[in-house]
N, CA, C and O of each residue as an XYZ file, in Angstrom:
372
protein
N      14.119     35.206      0.903
C      15.470     34.651      0.554
C      15.928     33.833      1.833
O      15.437     34.011      2.948
N      16.910     32.930      1.548
C      17.517     32.176      2.592
C      16.551     31.224      3.341
O      16.759     30.958      4.525
N      15.551     30.732      2.699
C      14.570     29.816      3.244
C      14.684     28.401      2.709
O      13.992     27.485      3.153
N      15.596     28.248      1.723
C      15.722     26.930      1.116
C      16.640     26.066      1.986
O      17.109     26.489      3.043
N      16.875     24.847      1.507
C      17.711     23.853      2.153
C      19.140     24.529      2.378
O      19.670     25.203      1.495
N      19.686     24.315      3.545
C      21.075     24.824      3.757
C      22.118     23.834      3.620
O      21.998     22.694      4.068
N      23.188     24.273      2.978
C      24.381     23.405      2.757
C      25.639     24.140      3.097
O      25.673     25.366      3.207
N      26.635     23.383      3.254
C      27.952     23.987      3.572
C      29.006     23.086      2.932
O      28.812     21.880      2.781
N      30.173     23.734      2.547
C      31.207     23.025      1.931
C      32.023     22.294      2.960
O      31.836     22.489      4.161
N      32.895     21.485      2.520
C      33.793     20.741      3.446
C      34.779     21.730      4.129
O      35.223     21.469      5.247
N      35.107     22.804      3.500
C      35.969     23.822      4.041
C      35.351     24.444      5.349
O      35.986     24.591      6.393
N      33.983     24.803      5.155
C      33.283     25.368      6.267
C      33.184     24.359      7.374
O      33.409     24.684      8.540
N      32.838     23.097      7.013
C      32.670     22.049      7.976
C      33.961     21.871      8.869
O      33.893     21.713     10.088
N      35.114     21.908      8.175
C      36.358     21.609      8.900
C      36.949     22.797      9.601
O      37.601     22.638     10.633
N      36.729     24.064      9.041
C      37.445     25.287      9.461
C      36.625     26.140     10.385
O      37.204     26.852     11.205
N      35.367     26.116     10.308
C      34.456     27.119     11.005
C      33.733     26.310     12.114
O      32.978     25.385     11.814
N      33.966     26.659     13.368
C      33.224     26.002     14.456
C      31.704     26.103     14.276
O      31.210     27.085     13.723
N      30.944     25.063     14.755
C      29.489     25.009     14.528
C      28.863     26.291     15.157
O      27.977     26.906     14.562
N      29.336     26.678     16.355
C      28.701     27.882     16.970
C      28.780     29.062     16.141
O      27.832     29.847     16.112
N      29.901     29.271     15.419
C      29.991     30.419     14.430
C      29.180     30.244     13.203
O      28.711     31.223     12.623
N      28.995     29.012     12.782
C      28.107     28.730     11.538
C      26.656     29.135     11.958
O      25.962     29.842     11.227
N      26.239     28.673     13.129
C      24.830     29.041     13.609
C      24.710     30.634     13.747
O      23.728     31.250     13.333
N      25.727     31.190     14.324
C      25.707     32.633     14.468
C      25.621     33.368     13.152
O      24.936     34.388     13.074
N      26.279     32.898     12.120
C      26.181     33.557     10.761
C      24.817     33.420     10.221
O      24.257     34.382      9.694
N      24.212     32.168     10.339
C      22.881     31.945      9.860
C      21.923     32.914     10.605
O      21.076     33.539      9.966
N      22.042     33.039     11.884
C      21.213     33.985     12.684
C      21.359     35.414     12.277
O      20.412     36.200     12.294
N      22.657     35.753     11.884
C      22.850     37.168     11.414
C      22.098     37.440     10.037
O      21.566     38.523      9.794
N      22.099     36.395      9.184
C      21.422     36.577      7.934
C      19.851     36.763      8.162
O      19.184     37.583      7.531
N      19.352     35.923      9.116
C      17.913     36.148      9.463
C      17.543     37.579      9.904
O      16.441     38.063      9.646
N      18.489     38.226     10.566
C      18.277     39.531     11.175
C      18.322     40.629     10.110
O      17.893     41.741     10.418
N      18.795     40.416      8.910
C      18.845     41.482      7.847
C      17.418     41.752      7.330
O      16.749     40.845      6.834
N      16.971     42.997      7.452
C      15.581     43.348      6.998
C      15.334     43.012      5.525
O      14.275     42.475      5.203
N      16.224     43.293      4.666
C      16.038     43.096      3.157
C      17.338     42.469      2.669
O      18.368     43.133      2.545
N      17.255     41.163      2.397
C      18.414     40.345      2.141
C      18.739     40.282      0.662
O      17.865     40.152     -0.194
N      20.013     40.377      0.402
C      20.574     40.153     -0.907
C      20.923     38.620     -1.024
O      21.031     37.924     -0.014
N      21.087     38.143     -2.245
C      21.383     36.722     -2.420
C      22.763     36.327     -1.988
O      23.072     35.150     -1.805
N      23.652     37.413     -1.814
C      25.095     37.146     -1.463
C      25.337     37.812     -0.087
O      25.177     39.024      0.059
N      25.718     37.011      0.902
C      26.096     37.544      2.176
C      27.553     37.314      2.376
O      28.040     36.266      1.953
N      28.317     38.225      3.000
C      29.757     38.103      3.208
C      30.053     38.236      4.726
O      29.557     39.147      5.388
N      30.849     37.329      5.237
C      31.325     37.439      6.624
C      32.800     37.429      6.586
O      33.421     36.614      5.903
N      33.391     38.373      7.352
C      34.868     38.477      7.502
C      35.123     38.143      8.955
O      34.694     38.881      9.842
N      35.826     37.024      9.220
C      36.129     36.619     10.565
C      37.589     36.891     10.875
O      38.476     36.531     10.101
N      37.838     37.540     12.032
C      39.243     37.852     12.406
C      39.317     37.936     13.901
O      38.319     37.969     14.621
N      40.587     37.970     14.336
C      40.853     38.063     15.808
C      41.159     39.433     16.205
O      41.941     40.104     15.532
N      40.572     39.911     17.293
C      40.868     41.245     17.777
C      40.955     41.234     19.278
O      39.944     41.053     19.956
N      42.121     41.419     19.801
C      42.441     41.284     21.264
C      41.917     40.070     21.877
O      41.292     40.090     22.938
N      42.183     38.955     21.176
C      41.794     37.638     21.748
C      40.241     37.346     21.544
O      39.762     36.311     22.010
N      39.540     38.164     20.921
C      38.102     37.987     20.713
C      37.875     37.676     19.225
O      38.725     37.932     18.371
N      36.663     37.101     18.952
C      36.313     36.871     17.592
C      35.531     38.039     17.034
O      34.471     38.405     17.542
N      36.100     38.643     15.930
C      35.367     39.749     15.311
C      34.706     39.190     14.100
O      35.337     38.446     13.349
N      33.359     39.539     13.854
C      32.599     39.098     12.819
C      32.027     40.354     12.095
O      31.234     41.097     12.674
N      32.439     40.574     10.837
C      31.854     41.613     10.042
C      30.936     40.988      9.085
O      31.348     40.097      8.341
N      29.664     41.412      9.050
C      28.661     40.905      8.085
C      28.245     41.994      7.148
O      27.825     43.084      7.535
N      28.388     41.635      5.865
C      28.002     42.714      4.838
C      27.229     42.151      3.804
O      27.226     40.936      3.602
N      26.512     43.022      3.073
C      25.893     42.704      1.741
C      25.970     43.987      0.956
O      26.136     45.078      1.503
N      25.839     43.819     -0.379
C      26.024     44.969     -1.255
C      24.729     45.712     -1.488
O      24.667     46.934     -1.354
N      23.683     44.960     -1.842
C      22.324     45.552     -2.264
C      21.217     45.019     -1.440
O      21.015     43.805     -1.469
N      20.477     45.788     -0.709
C      20.816     47.060     -0.267
C      22.011     47.034      0.654
O      22.244     46.036      1.336
N      22.773     48.110      0.688
C      23.997     48.127      1.529
C      23.675     47.857      2.963
O      22.743     48.414      3.543
N      24.490     46.968      3.525
C      24.211     46.564      4.933
C      25.571     46.102      5.561
O      26.320     45.357      4.927
N      25.868     46.538      6.772
C      27.111     46.199      7.410
C      26.823     46.208      8.913
O      26.296     47.182      9.448
N      27.192     45.063      9.611
C      27.146     44.967     11.078
C      28.505     44.370     11.551
O      29.077     43.516     10.874
N      28.989     44.814     12.677
C      30.165     44.205     13.221
C      29.834     43.708     14.639
O      29.062     44.321     15.375
N      30.436     42.605     14.973
C      30.161     41.931     16.244
C      31.541     41.637     16.845
O      32.468     41.360     16.084
N      31.719     41.681     18.128
C      32.917     41.169     18.853
C      32.438     40.208     19.901
O      31.741     40.580     20.845
N      32.822     38.963     19.721
C      32.450     37.860     20.605
C      33.443     37.238     21.429
O      34.561     37.047     20.951
N      33.184     36.901     22.591
C      34.172     36.094     23.394
C      34.189     34.673     22.792
O      33.157     34.009     22.696
N      35.282     34.272     22.428
C      35.383     33.006     21.742
C      36.749     32.311     22.061
O      37.807     32.934     21.968
N      36.693     31.120     22.406
C      37.932     30.383     22.858
C      39.114     30.379     21.943
O      40.265     30.494     22.364
N      38.815     30.250     20.724
C      39.896     30.182     19.666
C      39.423     30.895     18.462
O      38.871     30.271     17.555
N      39.625     32.261     18.404
C      39.192     33.035     17.236
C      39.860     32.536     15.945
O      40.981     32.027     15.975
N      39.195     32.682     14.875
C      39.761     32.233     13.536
C      39.677     33.372     12.601
O      38.903     34.295     12.855
N      40.452     33.384     11.479
C      40.497     34.236     10.429
C      40.064     33.582      9.176
O      40.688     32.617      8.736
N      38.984     34.080      8.561
C      38.421     33.535      7.392
C      37.450     34.509      6.663
O      36.857     35.399      7.271
N      37.332     34.310      5.444
C      36.160     34.991      4.695
C      35.246     33.976      4.165
O      35.609     33.024      3.475
N      33.914     34.252      4.557
C      32.884     33.297      4.328
C      31.835     33.846      3.454
O      31.341     34.924      3.784
N      31.421     33.252      2.376
C      30.307     33.688      1.557
C      29.096     32.756      1.889
O      29.285     31.573      2.170
N      27.852     33.309      1.851
C      26.649     32.555      1.932
C      25.799     33.025      0.780
O      25.396     34.186      0.702
N      25.526     32.053     -0.149
C      24.815     32.361     -1.358
C      23.466     31.629     -1.443
O      23.359     30.422     -1.227
N      22.431     32.447     -1.774
C      21.092     31.804     -2.025
C      20.862     31.834     -3.518
O      20.735     32.906     -4.109
N      20.805     30.644     -4.143
C      20.547     30.565     -5.592
C      19.112     30.323     -5.874
O      18.760     30.105     -7.033
N      18.208     30.348     -4.843
C      16.821     30.095     -5.129
C      16.403     28.733     -4.744
O      15.313     28.534     -4.208
N      17.265     27.768     -5.012
C      16.996     26.356     -4.665
C      17.787     25.939     -3.451
O      17.340     25.093     -2.677
N      18.995     26.538     -3.268
C      19.882     26.068     -2.175
C      20.515     27.359     -1.497
O      20.708     28.389     -2.142
N      20.801     27.238     -0.242
C      21.565     28.312      0.468
C      22.853     27.572      0.870
O      22.842     26.583      1.602
N      23.999     28.133      0.326
C      25.275     27.445      0.581
C      26.283     28.444      1.269
O      26.450     29.603      0.886
N      26.933     27.855      2.329
C      27.956     28.529      3.033
C      29.244     28.001      2.555
O      29.422     26.784      2.492
N      30.171     28.862      2.207
C      31.561     28.359      1.677
C      32.525     29.365      2.027
O      32.225     30.534      2.267
N      33.838     28.832      2.055
C      34.932     29.732      2.333
C      35.191     30.396      1.001
O      34.884     29.849     -0.058
N      35.777     31.619      1.074
C      36.083     32.443     -0.161
C      36.979     31.656     -1.083
O      36.788     31.700     -2.298
N      37.946     30.938     -0.554
C      38.842     30.151     -1.413
C      38.178     29.039     -2.137
O      38.762     28.514     -3.085
N      36.947     28.622     -1.744
C      36.249     27.545     -2.349
C      35.338     28.016     -3.466
O      34.755     27.194     -4.173
N      35.202     29.325     -3.639
C      34.357     29.929     -4.621
C      34.801     29.770     -5.996
O      34.142     30.253     -6.917
């Protein structure tokens, strides 16, 4: 999974810094057994960027706390439909 062409929506392009986009793609690569749907919850904690990465089947959850100049709050989905891998904001789903 997640080996097809990668795409992102305009919302991701405008709201999610490139370094976080790359970080999320790298997080997906690190999952031993990937589900077609990956979820990222981005939030600010004590001036740092918190990233919670989850999938449902098999159950997987990792949390990261990153030094980041301007932490953001967002929910991001990454979906692999077999032909495309698309990163989108939850409100764009």
